[in-house]
C-alpha positions as CSV (number, residue, x, y, z in Angstrom):
1,X,-51.5,-94.9,7.9
2,X,-48.8,-96.4,5.7
3,X,-48.0,-93.0,4.3
4,X,-47.4,-91.6,7.8
5,X,-45.1,-94.5,8.7
6,X,-43.3,-94.2,5.4
7,X,-42.8,-90.4,5.8
8,X,-41.5,-90.9,9.4
9,X,-39.1,-93.5,8.2
10,X,-37.8,-91.3,5.5
11,X,-37.5,-88.4,7.9
12,X,-35.5,-90.6,10.3
13,X,-33.3,-91.6,7.5
14,X,-32.9,-88.0,6.6
15,X,-32.0,-87.1,10.2
16,X,-29.4,-89.8,10.2
17,X,-27.9,-88.8,6.9
18,X,-27.9,-85.2,8.1
19,X,-26.1,-86.1,11.2
20,X,-23.5,-88.1,9.3
21,X,-22.9,-85.3,6.9
22,X,-22.5,-82.8,9.7
23,X,-20.0,-84.9,11.6
24,X,-17.0,-84.2,9.3
25,X,-17.8,-80.5,9.3
26,X,-18.0,-80.3,13.1
27,X,-14.8,-82.3,13.4
28,X,-12.9,-80.2,10.9
29,X,-13.9,-77.0,12.7
30,X,-11.4,-77.6,15.4
31,X,-9.3,-80.8,15.5
32,X,-7.3,-79.7,18.6
33,X,-10.3,-80.3,20.8
34,X,-11.5,-83.5,19.1
35,X,-10.4,-85.6,22.1
36,X,-12.7,-83.6,24.3
37,X,-15.9,-84.9,22.6
38,X,-16.0,-88.6,23.4
39,X,-19.0,-90.7,22.4
40,X,-21.1,-91.2,25.5
41,X,-23.2,-94.0,24.2
42,X,-26.1,-92.0,22.7
43,X,-27.9,-94.4,20.4
44,X,-30.7,-92.2,19.2
45,X,-30.4,-89.5,16.5
46,X,-31.7,-86.8,18.8
47,X,-29.1,-87.6,21.5
48,X,-26.2,-87.7,18.9
49,X,-27.3,-84.4,17.4
50,X,-27.5,-82.8,20.9
51,X,-24.1,-84.2,21.7
52,X,-22.6,-82.7,18.6
53,X,-24.1,-79.3,19.5
54,X,-22.6,-79.6,23.0
55,X,-19.2,-80.6,21.5
56,X,-19.2,-77.5,19.3
57,X,-20.1,-75.3,22.2
58,X,-17.3,-76.8,24.3
59,X,-14.8,-76.3,21.4
60,X,-15.8,-72.7,21.1
61,X,-15.3,-72.2,24.9
62,X,-11.9,-74.0,24.8
63,X,-10.7,-71.9,21.9
64,X,-11.9,-68.7,23.5
65,X,-10.0,-69.6,26.8
66,X,-6.8,-70.5,24.9
67,X,-7.0,-67.4,22.8
68,X,-7.5,-65.2,25.8
69,X,-4.5,-66.8,27.6
70,X,-2.4,-66.1,24.5
71,X,-3.6,-62.5,24.4
72,X,-2.8,-62.0,28.0
73,X,0.8,-63.3,27.5
74,X,1.1,-61.0,24.5
75,X,-0.2,-58.0,26.5
76,X,2.3,-58.8,29.3
77,X,5.1,-58.9,26.8
78,X,3.9,-55.6,25.4
79,X,3.8,-54.0,28.9
80,X,7.3,-55.3,29.7
81,X,8.6,-53.6,26.5
82,X,6.8,-50.4,27.5
83,X,8.5,-50.5,30.9
84,X,11.9,-51.1,29.3
85,X,11.2,-48.2,26.9
86,X,10.5,-45.9,29.8
87,X,13.8,-46.7,31.5
88,X,15.9,-47.1,28.4
89,X,18.7,-44.8,27.2
90,X,18.0,-42.6,24.2
91,X,20.0,-44.8,21.8
92,X,17.8,-47.9,22.5
93,X,14.4,-46.2,22.5
94,X,14.0,-46.4,18.7
95,X,14.6,-50.2,18.7
96,X,12.2,-50.7,21.6
97,X,9.6,-48.5,20.0
98,X,9.7,-50.8,16.9
99,X,9.3,-53.8,19.1
100,X,6.4,-52.2,20.9
101,X,4.8,-51.4,17.5
102,X,5.3,-54.9,16.3
103,X,3.8,-56.4,19.5
104,X,0.8,-54.1,19.3
105,X,0.2,-55.1,15.7
106,X,0.4,-58.8,16.5
107,X,-1.9,-58.3,19.5
108,X,-4.4,-56.5,17.3
109,X,-4.2,-59.2,14.6
110,X,-4.6,-61.9,17.2
111,X,-7.8,-60.2,18.6
112,X,-9.2,-59.8,15.1
113,X,-8.6,-63.4,14.3
114,X,-10.2,-64.6,17.5
115,X,-13.2,-62.4,16.9
116,X,-13.6,-63.8,13.4
117,X,-13.1,-67.4,14.4
118,X,-15.4,-67.2,17.3
119,X,-18.1,-65.7,15.1
120,X,-17.7,-68.6,12.7
121,X,-17.9,-71.1,15.5
122,X,-21.0,-69.4,16.9
123,X,-22.6,-69.4,13.5
124,X,-21.8,-73.2,13.2
125,X,-23.3,-73.9,16.6
126,X,-26.4,-71.8,15.9
127,X,-26.9,-73.5,12.5
128,X,-26.5,-76.9,14.0
129,X,-28.8,-76.1,16.9
130,X,-31.5,-74.7,14.5
131,X,-31.2,-77.7,12.3
132,X,-31.4,-80.1,15.2
133,X,-34.4,-78.4,16.7
134,X,-36.1,-78.2,13.4
135,X,-35.5,-81.8,12.6
136,X,-36.6,-82.9,16.0
137,X,-39.8,-80.9,15.8
138,X,-40.5,-82.2,12.3
139,X,-39.9,-85.8,13.5
140,X,-42.0,-85.4,16.6
141,X,-44.8,-83.7,14.7
142,X,-44.8,-86.5,12.1
143,X,-44.3,-84.5,9.0
144,X,-42.3,-82.0,7.0
C-alpha cells in the first residue's frame, strides 16, 4: 500500500516536473502568440498539460493563418507584376521579368519555410499530446 502511494506521489512529481520543463519550450516555439494563451485557472496537472496542448494547437493555427495571408499578398504582387509585364513596352520587360522572378523566388521560399515550420509545430503538438496522454494513463493506472 505504501509503495503504491509512494509511486503515485513520485509520478505526480514527475508530471509536474515534466510540465515545468515543457513550458519554456512551448513558449519559445512562438512568442508572437504568447498573449493568446492565458492561464484559465487550471490547478491540476492534467488540466495544465491539456491547456498547453491547446495553446500549441492555437499557435499553429494562428501562424498558418498569418502565413497564408502573407502568401496571398505576395501572390497578388506577383500577379500585378505579370499584368504590368503584359502591357509594358519592350524596353521595360527585362526589368519586370527580373522582378517577377524575384517575387516568385520569395513566394517559393515563403511556402517552403511555412511548410517546414508547420511540420515542426505539428511535431511539437503531437509529442506533447502523446506525452500528456501517456503520463495521464500512467498516473490513472497507478504505475509506470
